[in-house]
VOZA-63620 format. One line per field, with one value per atom (N, C-alpha, C): residue number from 0; residue in one letter; atom name; x, z, y. Coordinates in nm, 3 decimals, always signed. Example, Ala and Ser with C-alpha at 12.3 -4.5 7.8 and 13.67 -1.06 7.14 Angstrom:
! VOZA-63620
n	[0  0  0  1  1  1]
res	[A  A  A  S  S  S]
atom	[N  CA  C  N  CA  C]
X	[+1.319  +1.230  +1.320  +1.285  +1.367  +1.290]
Z	[+0.780  +0.780  +0.780  +0.708  +0.714  +0.787]
Y	[-0.569  -0.450  -0.330  -0.225  -0.106  +0.003]
END
This chain:
! VOZA-63620
n	[0  0  0  1  1  1  2  2  2  3  3  3  4  4  4  5  5  5  6  6  6  7  7  7  8  8  8  9  9  9  10  10  10  11  11  11  12  12  12  13  13  13  14  14  14  15  15  15  16  16  16  17  17  17  18  18  18  19  19  19  20  20  20  21  21  21  22  22  22  23  23  23  24  24  24  25  25  25  26  26  26  27  27  27  28  28  28  29  29  29  30  30  30  31  31  31  32  32  32  33  33  33  34  34  34  35  35  35  36  36  36  37  37  37  38  38  38  39  39  39  40  40  40  41  41  41  42  42  42  43  43  43  44  44  44  45  45  45  46  46  46  47  47  47  48  48  48  49  49  49  50  50  50  51  51  51  52  52  52  53  53  53  54  54  54  55  55  55  56  56  56  57  57  57  58  58  58  59  59  59  60  60  60  61  61  61  62  62  62  63  63  63  64  64  64  65  65  65  66  66  66  67  67  67  68  68  68  69  69  69  70  70  70  71  71  71  72  72  72  73  73  73  74  74  74  75  75  75  76  76  76  77  77  77  78  78  78  79  79  79  80  80  80  81  81  81  82  82  82  83  83  83  84  84  84  85  85  85  86  86  86  87  87  87  88  88  88  89  89  89  90  90  90  91  91  91  92  92  92  93  93  93  94  94  94  95  95  95  96  96  96  97  97  97  98  98  98  99  99  99  100  100  100  101  101  101  102  102  102  103  103  103  104  104  104  105  105  105  106  106  106  107  107  107  108  108  108  109  109  109  110  110  110  111  111  111  112  112  112  113  113  113  114  114  114  115  115  115  116  116  116  117  117  117  118  118  118  119  119  119  120  120  120  121  121  121  122  122  122  123  123  123  124  124  124  125  125  125  126  126  126  127  127  127  128  128  128  129  129  129  130  130  130  131  131  131  132  132  132  133  133  133  134  134  134  135  135  135  136  136  136  137  137  137  138  138  138  139  139  139  140  140  140  141  141  141  142  142  142  143  143  143  144  144  144  145  145  145  146  146  146  147  147  147  148  148  148  149  149  149  150  150  150  151  151  151  152  152  152  153  153  153  154  154  154  155  155  155  156  156  156  157  157  157  158  158  158  159  159  159  160  160  160  161  161  161  162  162  162  163  163  163  164  164  164  165  165  165  166  166  166  167  167  167  168  168  168  169  169  169  170  170  170  171  171  171  172  172  172  173  173  173  174  174  174  175  175  175  176  176  176  177  177  177  178  178  178  179  179  179  180  180  180  181  181  181  182  182  182  183  183  183  184  184  184  185  185  185  186  186  186  187  187  187  188  188  188  189  189  189  190  190  190  191  191  191  192  192  192  193  193  193  194  194  194  195  195  195  196  196  196  197  197  197  198  198  198  199  199  199  200  200  200  201  201  201]
res	[A  A  A  I  I  I  W  W  W  L  L  L  K  K  K  Q  Q  Q  R  R  R  F  F  F  R  R  R  K  K  K  V  V  V  S  S  S  A  A  A  R  R  R  S  S  S  D  D  D  L  L  L  D  D  D  L  L  L  D  D  D  T  T  T  W  W  W  Y  Y  Y  A  A  A  R  R  R  V  V  V  L  L  L  A  A  A  L  L  L  H  H  H  I  I  I  A  A  A  I  I  I  G  G  G  V  V  V  S  S  S  W  W  W  S  S  S  L  L  L  G  G  G  I  I  I  W  W  W  I  I  I  H  H  H  W  W  W  E  E  E  P  P  P  A  A  A  N  N  N  P  P  P  T  T  T  N  N  N  H  H  H  V  V  V  F  F  F  L  L  L  F  F  F  V  V  V  I  I  I  A  A  A  L  L  L  G  G  G  C  C  C  A  A  A  A  A  A  L  L  L  Y  Y  Y  A  A  A  V  V  V  V  V  V  R  R  R  A  A  A  G  G  G  D  D  D  F  F  F  N  N  N  I  I  I  P  P  P  V  V  V  A  A  A  G  G  G  T  T  T  L  L  L  P  P  P  L  L  L  F  F  F  L  L  L  S  S  S  L  L  L  W  W  W  L  L  L  H  H  H  F  F  F  L  L  L  Q  Q  Q  Q  Q  Q  A  A  A  L  L  L  W  W  W  I  I  I  D  D  D  V  V  V  I  I  I  L  L  L  S  S  S  V  V  V  V  V  V  L  L  L  P  P  P  L  L  L  W  W  W  Y  Y  Y  L  L  L  Q  Q  Q  F  F  F  L  L  L  R  R  R  D  D  D  A  A  A  R  R  R  N  N  N  G  G  G  C  C  C  R  R  R  V  V  V  I  I  I  E  E  E  K  K  K  S  S  S  H  H  H  T  T  T  T  T  T  Q  Q  Q  I  I  I  D  D  D  L  L  L  E  E  E  E  E  E  L  L  L  A  A  A  A  A  A  D  D  D  L  L  L  A  A  A  H  H  H  A  A  A  R  R  R  D  D  D  D  D  D  A  A  A  Q  Q  Q  T  T  T  Q  Q  Q  R  R  R  E  E  E  A  A  A  A  A  A  M  M  M  R  R  R  A  A  A  S  S  S  A  A  A  S  S  S  K  K  K  S  S  S  H  H  H  F  F  F  L  L  L  A  A  A  N  N  N  M  M  M  S  S  S  H  H  H  E  E  E  L  L  L  R  R  R  T  T  T  P  P  P  L  L  L  N  N  N  A  A  A  I  I  I  L  L  L  G  G  G  F  F  F  S  S  S  E  E  E  I  I  I  I  I  I  A  A  A  S  S  S  Q  Q  Q  G  G  G  L  L  L  G  G  G  A  A  A  N  N  N  E  E  E  E  E  E  R  R  R  Y  Y  Y  R  R  R]
atom	[N  CA  C  N  CA  C  N  CA  C  N  CA  C  N  CA  C  N  CA  C  N  CA  C  N  CA  C  N  CA  C  N  CA  C  N  CA  C  N  CA  C  N  CA  C  N  CA  C  N  CA  C  N  CA  C  N  CA  C  N  CA  C  N  CA  C  N  CA  C  N  CA  C  N  CA  C  N  CA  C  N  CA  C  N  CA  C  N  CA  C  N  CA  C  N  CA  C  N  CA  C  N  CA  C  N  CA  C  N  CA  C  N  CA  C  N  CA  C  N  CA  C  N  CA  C  N  CA  C  N  CA  C  N  CA  C  N  CA  C  N  CA  C  N  CA  C  N  CA  C  N  CA  C  N  CA  C  N  CA  C  N  CA  C  N  CA  C  N  CA  C  N  CA  C  N  CA  C  N  CA  C  N  CA  C  N  CA  C  N  CA  C  N  CA  C  N  CA  C  N  CA  C  N  CA  C  N  CA  C  N  CA  C  N  CA  C  N  CA  C  N  CA  C  N  CA  C  N  CA  C  N  CA  C  N  CA  C  N  CA  C  N  CA  C  N  CA  C  N  CA  C  N  CA  C  N  CA  C  N  CA  C  N  CA  C  N  CA  C  N  CA  C  N  CA  C  N  CA  C  N  CA  C  N  CA  C  N  CA  C  N  CA  C  N  CA  C  N  CA  C  N  CA  C  N  CA  C  N  CA  C  N  CA  C  N  CA  C  N  CA  C  N  CA  C  N  CA  C  N  CA  C  N  CA  C  N  CA  C  N  CA  C  N  CA  C  N  CA  C  N  CA  C  N  CA  C  N  CA  C  N  CA  C  N  CA  C  N  CA  C  N  CA  C  N  CA  C  N  CA  C  N  CA  C  N  CA  C  N  CA  C  N  CA  C  N  CA  C  N  CA  C  N  CA  C  N  CA  C  N  CA  C  N  CA  C  N  CA  C  N  CA  C  N  CA  C  N  CA  C  N  CA  C  N  CA  C  N  CA  C  N  CA  C  N  CA  C  N  CA  C  N  CA  C  N  CA  C  N  CA  C  N  CA  C  N  CA  C  N  CA  C  N  CA  C  N  CA  C  N  CA  C  N  CA  C  N  CA  C  N  CA  C  N  CA  C  N  CA  C  N  CA  C  N  CA  C  N  CA  C  N  CA  C  N  CA  C  N  CA  C  N  CA  C  N  CA  C  N  CA  C  N  CA  C  N  CA  C  N  CA  C  N  CA  C  N  CA  C  N  CA  C  N  CA  C  N  CA  C  N  CA  C  N  CA  C  N  CA  C  N  CA  C  N  CA  C  N  CA  C  N  CA  C  N  CA  C  N  CA  C  N  CA  C  N  CA  C  N  CA  C  N  CA  C  N  CA  C  N  CA  C  N  CA  C  N  CA  C  N  CA  C  N  CA  C  N  CA  C  N  CA  C  N  CA  C  N  CA  C  N  CA  C  N  CA  C  N  CA  C  N  CA  C  N  CA  C  N  CA  C  N  CA  C  N  CA  C  N  CA  C  N  CA  C  N  CA  C  N  CA  C  N  CA  C  N  CA  C  N  CA  C  N  CA  C  N  CA  C  N  CA  C  N  CA  C]
X	[-0.061  -0.017  +0.107  +0.108  +0.224  +0.345  +0.323  +0.432  +0.490  +0.401  +0.447  +0.525  +0.478  +0.548  +0.687  +0.699  +0.830  +0.923  +0.870  +0.951  +1.002  +0.914  +0.953  +1.062  +1.050  +1.151  +1.286  +1.286  +1.413  +1.483  +1.405  +1.467  +1.469  +1.409  +1.398  +1.533  +1.631  +1.762  +1.843  +1.801  +1.876  +1.853  +1.957  +1.949  +1.869  +1.859  +1.789  +1.643  +1.584  +1.446  +1.351  +1.266  +1.169  +1.035  +1.009  +0.888  +0.762  +0.771  +0.652  +0.605  +0.698  +0.662  +0.597  +0.654  +0.598  +0.461  +0.443  +0.312  +0.207  +0.244  +0.153  +0.121  +0.219  +0.195  +0.098  +0.114  +0.023  -0.119  -0.133  -0.267  -0.327  -0.246  -0.296  -0.340  -0.266  -0.304  -0.440  -0.463  -0.590  -0.706  -0.677  -0.780  -0.817  -0.716  -0.742  -0.824  -0.792  -0.871  -1.015  -1.034  -1.170  -1.247  -1.177  -1.242  -1.282  -1.195  -1.228  -1.348  -1.359  -1.477  -1.602  -1.585  -1.702  -1.756  -1.671  -1.718  -1.825  -1.817  -1.920  -2.059  -2.067  -2.198  -2.251  -2.165  -2.208  -2.244  -2.171  -2.196  -2.325  -2.348  -2.459  -2.584  -2.585  -2.701  -2.817  -2.932  -3.055  -3.152  -3.182  -3.258  -3.394  -3.465  -3.602  -3.612  -3.503  -3.501  -3.462  -3.560  -3.526  -3.443  -3.467  -3.388  -3.241  -3.217  -3.081  -3.014  -3.089  -3.032  -2.996  -3.085  -3.057  -2.939  -2.936  -2.827  -2.692  -2.686  -2.561  -2.522  -2.624  -2.600  -2.535  -2.591  -2.538  -2.397  -2.378  -2.245  -2.142  -2.181  -2.089  -2.054  -2.154  -2.127  -2.030  -2.053  -1.965  -1.823  -1.809  -1.675  -1.603  -1.675  -1.614  -1.572  -1.659  -1.626  -1.504  -1.500  -1.384  -1.257  -1.269  -1.153  -1.102  -1.196  -1.156  -1.086  -1.130  -1.068  -0.929  -0.919  -0.792  -0.687  -0.729  -0.636  -0.646  -0.661  -0.687  -0.560  -0.446  -0.323  -0.311  -0.373  -0.364  -0.500  -0.555  -0.691  -0.708  -0.607  -0.620  -0.643  -0.592  -0.605  -0.750  -0.822  -0.963  -1.046  -1.013  -1.087  -1.060  -0.931  -0.896  -0.959  -0.971  -1.025  -1.176  -1.245  -1.392  -1.465  -1.399  -1.467  -1.518  -1.440  -1.495  -1.618  -1.616  -1.731  -1.854  -1.831  -1.940  -1.998  -1.913  -1.960  -2.036  -1.986  -2.053  -2.194  -2.205  -2.336  -2.428  -2.374  -2.457  -2.509  -2.425  -2.470  -2.587  -2.584  -2.697  -2.822  -2.806  -2.923  -2.981  -2.895  -2.943  -3.032  -3.028  -3.121  -3.265  -3.280  -3.411  -3.517  -3.477  -3.573  -3.679  -3.645  -3.739  -3.750  -3.853  -3.872  -3.759  -3.704  -3.594  -3.468  -3.453  -3.337  -3.340  -3.461  -3.475  -3.427  -3.469  -3.429  -3.279  -3.228  -3.085  -2.996  -3.047  -2.967  -2.945  -3.033  -3.016  -2.936  -2.965  -2.900  -2.752  -2.717  -2.578  -2.479  -2.504  -2.408  -2.396  -2.511  -2.507  -2.425  -2.447  -2.370  -2.221  -2.189  -2.049  -1.979  -2.051  -1.993  -1.963  -2.057  -2.034  -1.919  -1.914  -1.805  -1.670  -1.660  -1.535  -1.496  -1.596  -1.571  -1.517  -1.583  -1.539  -1.402  -1.379  -1.249  -1.137  -1.164  -1.063  -1.032  -1.138  -1.117  -1.038  -1.072  -0.999  -0.853  -0.827  -0.688  -0.612  -0.679  -0.612  -0.577  -0.670  -0.644  -0.524  -0.522  -0.411  -0.280  -0.286  -0.166  -0.114  -0.207  -0.167  -0.108  -0.168  -0.116  +0.025  +0.047  +0.180  +0.281  +0.238  +0.326  +0.363  +0.263  +0.289  +0.385  +0.365  +0.453  +0.596  +0.611  +0.745  +0.809  +0.730  +0.782  +0.826  +0.745  +0.780  +0.908  +0.921  +1.043  +1.166  +1.150  +1.261  +1.295  +1.190  +1.213  +1.283  +1.240  +1.304  +1.451  +1.478  +1.617  +1.699  +1.639  +1.709  +1.736  +1.636  +1.654  +1.763  +1.765  +1.869  +2.006  +2.014  +2.141  +2.183  +2.087  +2.118  +2.161  +2.093  +2.131  +2.273  +2.308  +2.443  +2.546  +2.513  +2.604  +2.623  +2.511  +2.519  +2.603  +2.585  +2.664  +2.813  +2.842  +2.981  +3.042  +2.965  +3.014  +3.031  +2.939  +2.949  +3.075  +3.101  +3.222  +3.347  +3.343  +3.457  +3.477  +3.367  +3.375  +3.430  +3.386  +3.436  +3.586  +3.630  +3.773  +3.851  +3.795  +3.863  +3.870  +3.760  +3.760  +3.863  +3.870  +3.969  +4.111  +4.133  +4.266  +4.300  +4.201  +4.224  +4.258  +4.182  +4.208  +4.347  +4.384  +4.517  +4.626  +4.604  +4.701  +4.717  +4.602  +4.609  +4.675  +4.647  +4.710  +4.861  +4.906  +5.050  +5.113  +5.047  +5.099  +5.106  +4.999  +4.998  +5.117  +5.144  +5.256  +5.389  +5.401  +5.526  +5.550  +5.444  +5.460  +5.481  +5.417  +5.422  +5.564  +5.636  +5.770  +5.866  +5.884  +5.974  +5.916  +5.784  +5.723  +5.743  +5.737  +5.761  +5.903  +5.998  +6.137  +6.149  +6.083  +6.087  +6.026  +5.909  +5.841  +5.928  +5.996  +6.082  +6.197  +6.266  +6.377  +6.328  +6.211  +6.156  +6.127  +6.074  +6.043  +6.170  +6.277  +6.405  +6.459  +6.448  +6.498  +6.415  +6.282  +6.195  +6.215  +6.237  +6.253  +6.400  +6.488  +6.633  +6.678  +6.640  +6.669  +6.817  +6.902  +7.044  +7.122  +7.048  +7.114  +7.098  +7.121  +7.102  +7.217  +7.188  +7.284  +7.368  +7.300  +7.369  +7.382  +7.499  +7.521  +7.442  +7.415  +7.344  +7.199  +7.142  +7.001  +6.992  +7.090  +7.087  +7.098]
Z	[+2.905  +2.773  +2.729  +2.754  +2.719  +2.802  +2.933  +3.021  +2.973  +2.937  +2.891  +2.760  +2.672  +2.546  +2.570  +2.662  +2.693  +2.755  +2.843  +2.902  +2.793  +2.700  +2.594  +2.506  +2.476  +2.392  +2.461  +2.594  +2.666  +2.661  +2.670  +2.678  +2.543  +2.440  +2.312  +2.242  +2.277  +2.214  +2.270  +2.384  +2.444  +2.366  +2.364  +2.290  +2.365  +2.497  +2.577  +2.602  +2.513  +2.528  +2.522  +2.623  +2.631  +2.574  +2.448  +2.382  +2.439  +2.487  +2.545  +2.670  +2.752  +2.871  +2.832  +2.732  +2.688  +2.624  +2.553  +2.494  +2.604  +2.711  +2.824  +2.890  +2.899  +2.957  +2.872  +2.740  +2.649  +2.662  +2.669  +2.688  +2.821  +2.927  +3.057  +3.051  +2.977  +2.959  +2.891  +2.788  +2.716  +2.800  +2.884  +2.978  +3.074  +3.124  +3.214  +3.144  +3.016  +2.939  +2.925  +2.896  +2.884  +3.015  +3.125  +3.257  +3.286  +3.252  +3.277  +3.193  +3.070  +2.988  +3.051  +3.103  +3.159  +3.283  +3.350  +3.466  +3.425  +3.299  +3.251  +3.253  +3.230  +3.236  +3.379  +3.477  +3.617  +3.666  +3.618  +3.664  +3.605  +3.476  +3.405  +3.393  +3.449  +3.439  +3.523  +3.460  +3.530  +3.518  +3.626  +3.621  +3.553  +3.566  +3.514  +3.387  +3.316  +3.199  +3.075  +2.991  +2.872  +2.772  +2.762  +2.670  +2.711  +2.839  +2.892  +2.856  +2.865  +2.836  +2.689  +2.602  +2.457  +2.424  +2.487  +2.463  +2.502  +2.620  +2.663  +2.573  +2.525  +2.432  +2.303  +2.247  +2.122  +2.145  +2.259  +2.290  +2.301  +2.366  +2.381  +2.246  +2.158  +2.025  +1.949  +1.958  +1.889  +1.942  +2.075  +2.135  +2.092  +2.093  +2.054  +1.907  +1.822  +1.679  +1.656  +1.724  +1.711  +1.761  +1.870  +1.927  +1.829  +1.765  +1.670  +1.549  +1.506  +1.389  +1.424  +1.538  +1.576  +1.618  +1.681  +1.732  +1.657  +1.526  +1.447  +1.410  +1.462  +1.426  +1.490  +1.606  +1.678  +1.739  +1.712  +1.753  +1.904  +1.980  +2.126  +2.188  +2.123  +2.181  +2.176  +2.060  +2.065  +2.163  +2.176  +2.272  +2.415  +2.446  +2.581  +2.613  +2.514  +2.538  +2.542  +2.476  +2.467  +2.556  +2.595  +2.675  +2.810  +2.884  +3.010  +2.987  +2.882  +2.850  +2.816  +2.734  +2.696  +2.818  +2.905  +3.023  +3.119  +3.136  +3.225  +3.174  +3.046  +2.989  +2.993  +2.963  +2.959  +3.099  +3.201  +3.338  +3.376  +3.330  +3.357  +3.283  +3.157  +3.081  +3.138  +3.196  +3.251  +3.373  +3.433  +3.544  +3.493  +3.365  +3.298  +3.376  +3.414  +3.487  +3.394  +3.267  +3.168  +3.050  +2.970  +2.853  +2.752  +2.741  +2.647  +2.691  +2.824  +2.874  +2.831  +2.825  +2.781  +2.637  +2.553  +2.411  +2.398  +2.466  +2.454  +2.517  +2.616  +2.676  +2.578  +2.477  +2.372  +2.255  +2.220  +2.104  +2.130  +2.251  +2.279  +2.260  +2.313  +2.289  +2.141  +2.071  +1.928  +1.853  +1.890  +1.826  +1.858  +1.982  +2.021  +1.949  +1.929  +1.852  +1.708  +1.649  +1.513  +1.514  +1.617  +1.632  +1.637  +1.717  +1.727  +1.592  +1.522  +1.390  +1.293  +1.290  +1.201  +1.242  +1.374  +1.422  +1.383  +1.395  +1.356  +1.207  +1.125  +0.981  +0.947  +1.016  +0.993  +1.031  +1.142  +1.185  +1.085  +1.032  +0.932  +0.807  +0.764  +0.644  +0.669  +0.787  +0.818  +0.831  +0.893  +0.905  +0.767  +0.679  +0.543  +0.470  +0.492  +0.430  +0.479  +0.611  +0.667  +0.614  +0.606  +0.554  +0.410  +0.331  +0.190  +0.181  +0.265  +0.263  +0.299  +0.400  +0.439  +0.325  +0.261  +0.148  +0.035  +0.007  -0.099  -0.064  +0.063  +0.104  +0.091  +0.128  +0.113  -0.034  -0.118  -0.261  -0.319  -0.275  -0.323  -0.281  -0.157  -0.110  -0.191  -0.220  -0.303  -0.443  -0.501  -0.634  -0.633  -0.529  -0.519  -0.507  -0.428  -0.414  -0.547  -0.619  -0.749  -0.849  -0.842  -0.931  -0.902  -0.773  -0.736  -0.782  -0.766  -0.812  -0.963  -1.035  -1.181  -1.222  -1.152  -1.183  -1.158  -1.047  -1.015  -1.121  -1.161  -1.265  -1.399  -1.429  -1.555  -1.557  -1.442  -1.434  -1.446  -1.383  -1.393  -1.537  -1.606  -1.747  -1.834  -1.804  -1.881  -1.858  -1.731  -1.702  -1.774  -1.774  -1.843  -1.992  -2.050  -2.193  -2.226  -2.138  -2.160  -2.150  -2.053  -2.039  -2.162  -2.213  -2.333  -2.452  -2.468  -2.581  -2.570  -2.446  -2.425  -2.456  -2.409  -2.436  -2.585  -2.657  -2.801  -2.876  -2.829  -2.895  -2.876  -2.753  -2.727  -2.808  -2.810  -2.885  -3.034  -3.083  -3.225  -3.258  -3.169  -3.191  -3.185  -3.085  -3.069  -3.186  -3.242  -3.357  -3.487  -3.499  -3.625  -3.655  -3.551  -3.573  -3.637  -3.581  -3.650  -3.782  -3.788  -3.912  -4.027  -3.997  -4.101  -4.157  -4.067  -4.113  -4.200  -4.155  -4.231  -4.369  -4.371  -4.498  -4.591  -4.531  -4.613  -4.677  -4.594  -4.647  -4.750  -4.723  -4.816  -4.951  -4.946  -5.072  -5.151  -5.078  -5.144  -5.209  -5.139  -5.192  -5.313  -5.296  -5.406  -5.531  -5.514  -5.633  -5.676  -5.600  -5.626  -5.636  -5.532  -5.532  -5.520  -5.478  -5.467  -5.588  -5.688  -5.806  -5.812  -5.933  -5.953  -5.889  -5.843  -5.787  -5.674  -5.588  -5.474  -5.364  -5.308  -5.207  -5.080  -5.049  -4.925  -4.923  -5.046  -5.047  -4.970  -4.988  -4.922  -4.773]
Y	[+2.497  +2.451  +2.528  +2.660  +2.741  +2.700  +2.676  +2.633  +2.499  +2.404  +2.273  +2.287  +2.375  +2.399  +2.455  +2.550  +2.608  +2.504  +2.421  +2.313  +2.218  +2.182  +2.089  +2.151  +2.279  +2.344  +2.347  +2.358  +2.360  +2.225  +2.117  +1.984  +1.912  +1.971  +1.898  +1.882  +1.962  +1.950  +1.833  +1.781  +1.670  +1.542  +1.460  +1.333  +1.227  +1.240  +1.139  +1.176  +1.252  +1.297  +1.178  +1.163  +1.053  +1.101  +1.069  +1.118  +1.054  +0.931  +0.867  +0.942  +0.986  +1.063  +1.195  +1.261  +1.389  +1.370  +1.260  +1.232  +1.213  +1.142  +1.123  +1.257  +1.346  +1.478  +1.559  +1.549  +1.622  +1.568  +1.436  +1.378  +1.422  +1.424  +1.470  +1.615  +1.695  +1.836  +1.847  +1.766  +1.774  +1.719  +1.621  +1.575  +1.688  +1.760  +1.872  +1.981  +2.006  +2.104  +2.057  +1.929  +1.874  +1.882  +1.854  +1.864  +2.008  +2.102  +2.243  +2.286  +2.236  +2.265  +2.202  +2.080  +2.012  +2.084  +2.162  +2.238  +2.339  +2.385  +2.477  +2.417  +2.285  +2.217  +2.222  +2.192  +2.190  +2.330  +2.430  +2.566  +2.623  +2.598  +2.663  +2.577  +2.459  +2.370  +2.425  +2.438  +2.476  +2.358  +2.290  +2.164  +2.174  +2.281  +2.288  +2.372  +2.389  +2.477  +2.397  +2.354  +2.275  +2.355  +2.484  +2.566  +2.566  +2.574  +2.568  +2.436  +2.326  +2.194  +2.181  +2.228  +2.223  +2.314  +2.431  +2.526  +2.465  +2.403  +2.341  +2.224  +2.152  +2.042  +2.095  +2.204  +2.261  +2.318  +2.385  +2.440  +2.327  +2.217  +2.104  +2.044  +2.032  +1.979  +2.069  +2.200  +2.294  +2.289  +2.283  +2.274  +2.147  +2.035  +1.908  +1.910  +1.964  +1.971  +2.059  +2.173  +2.262  +2.193  +2.122  +2.052  +1.947  +1.876  +1.772  +1.832  +1.950  +2.014  +2.066  +2.134  +2.199  +2.097  +1.987  +1.887  +1.755  +1.763  +1.642  +1.565  +1.606  +1.536  +1.399  +1.381  +1.253  +1.223  +1.106  +1.071  +1.074  +1.036  +1.031  +1.169  +1.273  +1.407  +1.457  +1.448  +1.488  +1.405  +1.277  +1.193  +1.242  +1.266  +1.311  +1.446  +1.534  +1.666  +1.674  +1.579  +1.588  +1.488  +1.380  +1.277  +1.331  +1.410  +1.463  +1.551  +1.631  +1.717  +1.632  +1.528  +1.439  +1.368  +1.314  +1.241  +1.332  +1.454  +1.549  +1.580  +1.608  +1.640  +1.519  +1.403  +1.281  +1.246  +1.264  +1.238  +1.328  +1.451  +1.541  +1.496  +1.452  +1.407  +1.277  +1.192  +1.065  +1.085  +1.202  +1.230  +1.236  +1.267  +1.266  +1.343  +1.464  +1.549  +1.605  +1.622  +1.677  +1.582  +1.599  +1.513  +1.531  +1.654  +1.677  +1.604  +1.585  +1.512  +1.366  +1.308  +1.168  +1.155  +1.248  +1.245  +1.266  +1.369  +1.400  +1.295  +1.221  +1.113  +0.998  +0.987  +0.886  +0.944  +1.070  +1.132  +1.156  +1.200  +1.237  +1.121  +0.999  +0.890  +0.853  +0.856  +0.825  +0.930  +1.056  +1.162  +1.147  +1.112  +1.103  +0.987  +0.877  +0.766  +0.810  +0.883  +0.935  +1.036  +1.118  +1.215  +1.144  +1.035  +0.961  +0.900  +0.849  +0.790  +0.895  +1.011  +1.118  +1.172  +1.183  +1.232  +1.136  +1.004  +0.906  +0.915  +0.928  +0.940  +1.067  +1.178  +1.302  +1.289  +1.222  +1.202  +1.116  +1.016  +0.930  +1.009  +1.096  +1.178  +1.270  +1.333  +1.423  +1.346  +1.228  +1.146  +1.106  +1.068  +1.031  +1.151  +1.268  +1.391  +1.421  +1.406  +1.430  +1.328  +1.201  +1.097  +1.126  +1.166  +1.200  +1.319  +1.417  +1.534  +1.495  +1.409  +1.364  +1.285  +1.197  +1.121  +1.212  +1.316  +1.411  +1.488  +1.526  +1.596  +1.505  +1.378  +1.284  +1.263  +1.253  +1.237  +1.359  +1.479  +1.602  +1.606  +1.561  +1.557  +1.457  +1.340  +1.240  +1.294  +1.364  +1.421  +1.528  +1.610  +1.713  +1.648  +1.539  +1.467  +1.405  +1.345  +1.286  +1.394  +1.511  +1.621  +1.668  +1.679  +1.721  +1.619  +1.489  +1.384  +1.391  +1.411  +1.420  +1.541  +1.654  +1.774  +1.747  +1.678  +1.646  +1.554  +1.453  +1.361  +1.431  +1.523  +1.599  +1.685  +1.751  +1.832  +1.745  +1.627  +1.535  +1.489  +1.460  +1.418  +1.531  +1.655  +1.769  +1.789  +1.770  +1.780  +1.671  +1.549  +1.438  +1.464  +1.518  +1.550  +1.657  +1.760  +1.865  +1.809  +1.720  +1.659  +1.576  +1.502  +1.420  +1.509  +1.619  +1.708  +1.770  +1.809  +1.867  +1.765  +1.640  +1.533  +1.508  +1.500  +1.474  +1.589  +1.712  +1.827  +1.823  +1.791  +1.782  +1.669  +1.553  +1.438  +1.470  +1.540  +1.576  +1.666  +1.762  +1.854  +1.778  +1.687  +1.612  +1.518  +1.462  +1.372  +1.450  +1.565  +1.640  +1.690  +1.731  +1.788  +1.688  +1.568  +1.472  +1.420  +1.407  +1.357  +1.456  +1.586  +1.686  +1.672  +1.648  +1.629  +1.504  +1.395  +1.270  +1.289  +1.357  +1.380  +1.468  +1.567  +1.655  +1.578  +1.497  +1.417  +1.316  +1.256  +1.156  +1.220  +1.343  +1.412  +1.445  +1.483  +1.511  +1.385  +1.270  +1.144  +1.102  +1.113  +1.067  +1.152  +1.280  +1.366  +1.379  +1.312  +1.318  +1.464  +1.539  +1.682  +1.714  +1.624  +1.648  +1.595  +1.551  +1.495  +1.345  +1.290  +1.146  +1.069  +0.951  +0.857  +0.917  +0.996  +1.056  +0.950  +0.934  +0.831  +0.859  +0.984  +1.019  +0.972  +0.944  +0.895  +0.765  +0.677  +0.547  +0.566]
END
């Protein structure tokens, strides 16, 4: 698993990465892990020991449950990792050498069906959680982009307002200077400040 992870990290930067091939490799890895676990059943099986059979049954259930929890991101992975273990144990129970084997040969498939159902539901919940998280991250990125756009537009509006104020101040100054002269001359004419009947008023 570590070797496969290192290989993937080396090639993951390439643009032509074939994810379907890598997914098949990961599934094959989990099948190999399941087969290696199932070897424990063959090694530790004692044909005439009912306690041994129940113990192996409980250990297999615990391993499968742990596998489903740890690898709950994709439903195919818990199936690939637990199916060899389940088949190995079930084949031993089908020999029905002891009365407990008869019971466990019926209980084990029923339990495994329930296990698959629960594992699928767990995977769906995790998938929905991941989808929601991705949607929230995209929404946060959109909000950040909108905030940046709003900030840019606000700065542009402030620059335009400053330019308008500067323009009006300049225009006010440019208009005030000649208007002051006009108002001054008008006041002199209106008050006849240069004397009555002055020709320059006209």
